N, C-alpha and C positions, 0 to 999 in steps of 0.2 A: 400301619404300613400303607404305603402309597397305593392308589387304587387305579385300575385300568378301566376307563369309562368309554363306552360307545356313546357319543352325543352326536345326534344325526337327525335328519328329516326325512320322512317317507311320504309317498302318496297314501290316500285313503286305502288303496289296495295293496299297499305293502312293498312298493318299489322305491328305490333310491335314485333311479335315473331311467330314461327311456333306453331302449335296445341299443341306440347309437352313443349312450353316454349323456345325451342332452338332459339338462335340468331347468329347461325354460319355465316349467310349471312352478318352480320355486321363487320365480320373479313376482314378488307381490309387495304392497305397501308395508313398510315396517311399523310395528306397533310400538308404543311407548316402552322402552327397555329392550327392544329388539329380542323379545322372548327369553330374556335373562342371559343371552349370550355373553354379555360383558361381564357379568358376575362369574359365570363358568370359566371364561378364559383367564380370569384372574387367579382361579383356583388350580390352574395347570401350568407345567413348565416344560412339558415334552408332548410331542405328537408323533404318532405312529401311522405311516403311509403304506399302502400297497403301491407297487410299481405303477399300475395303470392310473390310479387315483393321482399320483405324483405327476405322471404325464399330462393328465387333464389339467392340474394346476399349472403346469408349464404353458400350455396352450392359453389358459386365461391370462397369464402373465404377458404372453406375445400379443394378445388382443387388447392389452391395456386395461383389463377389468380391475377396478379398485378392490384392494384388499386381497389380491390374489398372491402377493409376493410372500415368500417364507420370512417369518418373523426371526431375526437373528437373536432375539432375546430368550427363545425357547429353543430346545433340542428338537431336530426333526430327523427321524429315523425312517428311512425307505427300505422296505423288505423286497428283496429280488433275488432270483436264482442266477440272474446274469447281469450283474451291476456294471456300470461303465468303468473304464480304467482309472477314471478320476472323477471327483465330485466336488463342486465348489460349494464352500460354506454358504448358508449354515445347514446343509443336509449331510447325512452320513448314511451310507448303505450298510445293510445288515443281510448277511447270507447264512449265518449259523442257526442252530437249533433255537426254537421259541422258548422252551423252558429254561435254558441256560441264560438266554439273553434277559428274560424277564426277571430271573432270580437276581441277576446282577443289578438290574434297573431298580427293582424294588428295595434292594439293599442300599442303594445310593440315596442319602438324605435329599428331600425335595418334595415338590408339590404333587398333585395327582397327575395322571397320564392320559391324554385324550387319544382314543383309538379313532382316528379318522376313517379307516376302512380302505378299501371297499369290501365287497361282499365276501370274497375269498379270504381276505386276511382276517376278518372278523371270525369267519368259520374256522380257519386255522387255529386262532387263539382260543375259540370255544372248545375245540377238539382237545386242547392242552389244559383246559380248565383255568385259563388265564384272564377271563372277562369278569370283572366284579360287578358293573353296573351297565344299564342302558337308560339313555335319556332320549327319548324318541318323540319328535315333534310330528304329529299326524297332520298333514296338510289336507284340507277338505277338497281334494281334487282326485278323481279316477283317471288314471292314464292308460289302463287296459292291458299293457305289457311292458316289460322292461327288466332292468337288473334288480334282483330282489334285495332285501336288506341283508340276508345271509345266503351264501352259496349253498346250493342243495346238498344236504347231509342227512344221514339216519340219526337225527338229534332228538333227544328227549331231555330238555334244559328246563327245570322249573324255575319260575321267577317270582319274586314277591313284591307287590306294588308298595312303593314308598310314598308316592305322592301322584296327584293327577290335577292338572290346572287347565281351564278352558280360557282361551283368549277371546277377545272381542271380535276378531275376524273368523272365528270358527276353528282356528288351530287348537289341537289338544296336545299338551305335553304330558307324556306318560313317563314316570321315573320308577324304574325297577332295579332291584338288586338281584343278582344271580344266586340261586341257592345252591351252595357247593355240596358235593356228596361227601358223606362222612367215610373215612378211611376203613377199609376192611380190617377186622380183627386179625392181628397176627402179621399183617403186611406192612405195618410202620406207617408213620404220618405222611410219607411222601409217595405212597402207593398210588397208582393211577390205572384205572381199567383200561385206557388207551395207552399203549406203551409206544407209539409212534414218537419219536422225539425230534424228527426232522421237520422242517417247514413243509406242510402238506398243501397241495394245490398251488396254482399260479396266482400270487397276490394281485388284487385288483385295487 
């Protein structure tokens, strides 16, 4: 089955951006192989975006930042409660329930799926038990405050370490699989402790 993978970078104190969304601390010399990004990108054909992350990408495009354009060779889904009346390809807006959307997506033949984020969208997918793996690149920089990897929730999600790699510049890549809860006896294989079916929280 296709996996939904959070592939992301955080500061050493667990933030994905400064409070204003700035990610200047990610601007660092590239290592050989660019931390494995090329191989990962070849393994996916779909990207999931929160509305605010999508808008940040649009600002990067306006600023002429290289690599900020949406790739027409992959499917880009933007989650938003209030989508625009029209959207130019290659993006498509999603307003429906996460479980129904992911069920259709996983049933469609294809490669793995990149959960781009941000924090609220990742949390919403975790609420629905729809995240399979995390690949976190921890940057050796403390920024003190900012947007966390996951929006605040009362979460207790066990992870299993798949691999850990240290790069020459001090970046550490942590690859975890999400340990899925076993269905309760008598409730069926699709039972979920969390019965919220709608998109929760404002995607970022």
